[in-house]
C-alpha positions in Angstrom: 0.0 0.0 0.0 2.9 2.3 0.8 4.6 1.7 -2.6 1.3 2.2 -4.4 0.6 5.5 -2.7 4.2 6.5 -3.4 3.7 5.8 -7.1 0.4 7.8 -7.3 2.0 10.8 -5.5 5.1 10.7 -7.6 3.3 10.3 -10.9 0.8 13.1 -10.1 3.6 15.4 -9.2 5.8 14.6 -12.2 2.9 14.7 -14.6 2.4 18.4 -13.7 5.9 19.2 -14.8 6.1 17.1 -18.0 3.7 15.4 -20.3 3.9 11.7 -20.6 2.9 9.9 -23.8 2.6 6.6 -21.9 -1.1 6.0 -21.4 -0.4 2.7 -19.4 1.2 4.7 -16.6 -1.7 7.1 -16.6 -4.2 4.2 -16.4 -2.1 2.6 -13.6 -2.2 5.9 -11.6 -6.0 6.2 -12.0 -6.5 2.5 -11.0 -4.1 2.8 -8.0 -5.8 6.0 -6.8 -9.2 4.2 -6.7 -7.7 1.0 -5.3 -5.9 2.6 -2.3 -9.1 3.3 -0.2 -10.1 -0.3 -0.7 -6.9 -1.8 0.7 -6.9 -3.0 4.3 -5.7 -0.4 6.7 -5.9 -2.2 10.1 -3.3 -4.7 11.3 -4.6 -8.1 12.3 -4.1 -9.2 15.9 -2.2 -12.5 16.6 -5.4 -14.0 18.0 -7.3 -13.4 14.7 -4.8 -15.4 12.6 -5.6 -19.2 12.6 -2.3 -21.1 12.4 -3.8 -24.5 13.3 -3.3 -25.9 9.8 0.3 -24.7 9.4 3.0 -27.3 9.6 6.7 -26.5 9.9 8.5 -28.4 7.2 11.9 -26.7 7.1 14.2 -25.0 9.6 17.5 -23.4 8.8 19.9 -21.9 11.3 23.0 -20.1 10.2 25.8 -18.6 12.3 26.4 -15.0 11.3 29.7 -14.5 13.0 31.8 -15.8 15.9 33.7 -13.6 18.3 36.1 -14.3 21.2 35.0 -12.5 24.4 37.2 -11.9 27.4 35.6 -11.1 30.7 37.3 -8.7 33.0 38.0 -9.9 36.5 36.0 -8.4 39.3 37.8 -6.0 41.7 36.9 -8.4 44.5 38.6 -11.3 42.8 
């Protein structure tokens, strides 16, 4: 939704400065402008998403980096 809104705003701004001969871009802008209000705005809560049918089939764990750490000795010893 954010990218679509960005396209509409950018196209409407630039089309005021220069004329485009590409009617597909104009059609996309008009379509996107009317589509934006219909897209979902609210964020679903975790309880509203049913994950009961989801099965974990793959799991991948990669080490990003290793580092040697040295701890300082406490003043008390």
